N, C-alpha and C positions, 0 to 999 in steps of 0.2 A: 504494500500500500504506500503510495507516494505521499510524503509529508509536504507541508507548506513550503519548507525550505527547498525541497527537491523541485517543486513547481517553479519557485523563483529562479533557481539555478537554470532550469530548462528554458525559462523565458529569456533570461539574459543571454544564454547560449544562442537562442534563435535570433535575438537582436544582433549579436556579433556576426552570425551567419549572413543575415540580410545585408548588413553594412559591407562585409567583405565581398559578397556576391555582386552587389551593385558596382563596386569599384573595378573588380576583375572582369566582369562581363563588359563593362564600358571599354576597358583597355583592349580586350580581345576584339570587340566589334569595330572600334576605330581603326586599329592596325590592320585587320582583315579587309575592311572597306578601302583603306588607302592602298593596300597592296594590290587589290583587284583593279582599282582605278589607275594606278601608275604602272601596273604590270611589272613591278619590281619590289623586292623585299629587302630593306636595309637590315644591317646586322642588329642594330638596337631594337628595331621593330620585331625582328624574329625572336630575340631574347625576351622582350616584353610580352609577346604573345605566348611563348612557351611558359613563361612565368605565370601569366594569368591563367592558362589552362591548368598548370600544376597546382596553383593555389586554389582554383575552383574545386578540383578533385579533393584537395586537402580539407577544404571547408565542408564538403559533403561527408567526408569521413568523420570530421569533428562533430557535425550535427548528429550523425547516427551514434557516435560515441557518447555525446552528451545525453541523448535520449536513453541509452542503455544505463548510463550512470545515474540519471535522475529518476527513471521509472522502473528499471529492472536491473539493479546492481548485482543481483545474484548470478546473472548470466556471465559476468566476468570470470567466475570460477569454473566455467565450462569451456572445454577445449573447442567446441563448435563455434562459439562466439568470441571468446577472449582472444584466441590466437589470430584469426583473420583480421579482426578490428585492429589489434596491436600492430600487425605486420603492415597493413595498409596505411595506418597512421604514420608509421615510421618511414615507409617508402615515399609517400607524398611529402612529408616534412623534409626528408633528405633532398628530394628534387627541388623543392621550393627554396631551400636554403642555398643550394649550390647555384641555381639559376640567378638568385639575387646576388650571390658573390660574383658570378661572371659579369653581371651588369655593372657592379662596382668597378671591376677590373677594366671593363670596356670604357667606362667614363674616365678612368685614370689614363689609359693609353690615348684616348681621343683628345683630352683637354691638356694634360700635363705636357711639359716640354723640358727635355734635358739634352744637352749636346753629347752625352755619352754614347758610344757606338753600340753598346749592348741594348740600351733603351731604344735607339733608332731601329736596330735590327728586329727587336720584338714588336715595335710599333708597326713596321711594315708587314709583319706577319701576325697581326692582331687576331684575325679570324681563325688562323691556325692555332694560336695560343688558346683561344676560347674553346675550340673543338677538343684540344688535348685535355683541358680542364674538365670538360663535360665527360670525356671518356674516362678520365681518372675517377670522377665521381661515380660512374656506373660500376667500376671495379670495387670501389669502396662500399657501394651499396650492396653488392653481392656478399662481401665480407661481413658487413653489418647484419645482413639478414641471417647469415649462418650463426653469428653470435647471438642475435635476437632469438632464434629458435631455441638455443640452449637456455637463454635467460627466461623465456616463457615457460619451458618445461620445469625449471626449478621453481619459478614463481607460482605456477599452478599447483605444484606439489606442496608448497608451503601453505597456500591458501586452503588446501584440502584438510590440513591438520586442525584439529579442534583446539589444542593448546599450543599456541605459537611459541610462547616463552620456553616451555619445556622442550618443544621440538628443536628450537635453535640451540638450546643447551646440549642436547644430545647429538646434534649434527653440525658441529662447528666447521667441518670440512665443506659441507654443502653451502653453508652461509658464506664462507670465504670465496667459494666459486661464484656465488651470486654477486658478491662485491667486486670481484675481478671482472666479471662480464659487464657489470654496470659501468666500471671504469673504462673498459674498451669502447662501449657505446658512447660514453661521454667524450672520448678522444676524437670521435668522428666530427664533433662540432669545432674542435680546435683548429683544424686546417682551414675551413672557410673563414672563421673568425680572424685567424692570422693574416690571411690574404686580404681581407677587407681592411683590417687595421693598417697593414702595410700600404695599401692603396691610399688610405686617408693621410698617412704621414707623408708619402711622396707628393700627394696633391698639395699638402700644406707647404712643403719645401719648394715645389714648383711655383706656388703663389707668391711666397716670400721672394724668390729669385726674380720673378716677373715684376713684382712691385718695385724692387730695388732698381732694376734696369729702367723702369719708367721714370723713376725719380732722378736717376742719373742723366737721362736724356731730356729732362724737363718736360715730359709729356703728361704729368699728373699721375695719379694713382688709380684712376678708374677708367676702364675701357671694356670692350666686349669680352676680351680674354679673361680679365679679372673677374667680371661677373660670372663667366662660365665656370671658372675655378670655384667661386664661392657657392654657386648653385650645386655643383657636383659634390663639394665637401658637405653641404647641408644634407644632401640625399644619402651619402655614405654614412655620415654621423647618425642620421635618423635610423638607418638600417642597423647600425651597430648597437644603438640604444635598444631598439626592439629585440634585436638578436640576443643581447645580454639578458634582458628580462625573460625572453623565451627560454634561454638555456638554463638559467637558475630556476625558473618555474618548473622546467622539465625534471631537473634533479630533485627538487622538493616533492614533485608529484610522484616520482618513482619511489622515493623513500616513504612518503606517507601511505601510498597504496600497498607497498610490500609489508610495512610494519603495522599500520593502523587499518588497512582495508579501505573500502570505498565509504567515506564519511563526509561530513560537511567541510572539513579542512581540505580534503582532496578536491572537492568540487570548487572551492574558492580558488585554489591554485590553478585548476584547469581553466578557469575564466581568464586569469592573467596569462596563462600559456597560450590561449587562443587569440590574444591581442595582436600577435605578430602577423598572421595571415589576414586578419580583418582590417588592420590599419595601414599596412605597408602599401597597399594599392593606391591609397589616396596620396601618400607621399610621392609615389611614382608619377601620379597625374599632375601634382603641383610642380614637380621638378622637370617635367617634359613639356616644352613649349607647345608642341602640336596637340598633345592631350589636354593641356591646360586651356588653350584657346577653344578647342572643341567643347570642353566642359562649360566654359563661360558662355559660348553661343547657345548651348543646349539649355542652360539655366535661364538665360535671357528669353529664349523662346517659350519655355514653360511659364515664366513669369508673365509674359504678355498674354499667353493663352488664358491664364487664371484671371487676369484683369479685364479681358475682353467682355464687354457687356452682352448679356443675353438678348436675343432679338425679341422685339415686342410681339405679343400674340396678335394674330389678325382678328 
């Protein structure tokens, strides 16, 4: 029987789902229509579209996961529901994180400028670098799925036990394995986080260098390149902030679920965990000039439609 708190949790999860779906469907439709119109797909549009599709799938899994957690939490202890939901959540989360990381790296190579030969060599092969990163992410996804299978097996065995404290006292080896597997799963987030942080630092260094050159040439400190640097930094910083919240919420959610089971604390953490796929799309819209201008035109059109007076009856 669902409690009042469970219904509130499910309602908030649905609100997060609707917000995230609006942003990602908008990104996908705009990029697809532009690609069909121009008969050409740019790299940034391709990454944004793939990211929108991946995030949409992630939001669908999150909605089902929230439904199970809020109305039928006992199904988590079953292999038929707990395993596929966990695997699908992990796969879509992995793809969303890596595609967002590739987008940050794309902005770095597109906007930053360094005279170093290695940077110029990588910049000319930017599409190939992105493709290599996506291939690497797929290999890491396979490894993580294998680790996740072992993690789920141990977690389900622990949940089946009636006396968790006694069971852990008698099975220290099993608990150590669970902690090791949890650490391996956490390390998966370290690589994209490091890549995004590195992109942000180099963007900052490129901005400082560009600003210094402008001052030395008496051209001022504000131009199109400076504004592009700042917009890219804001987008990467916003992603890093959401990613940090997402990462720590994931660790807390794993700990509370394994130790305390599905309760109100786990549900609260899950709401914070789902903020990343729900809010990131709007950051992408605000940071992309084409998406931002399309969104402004759409809002202006909707505003005019609501203000249009109804025709007088005959």
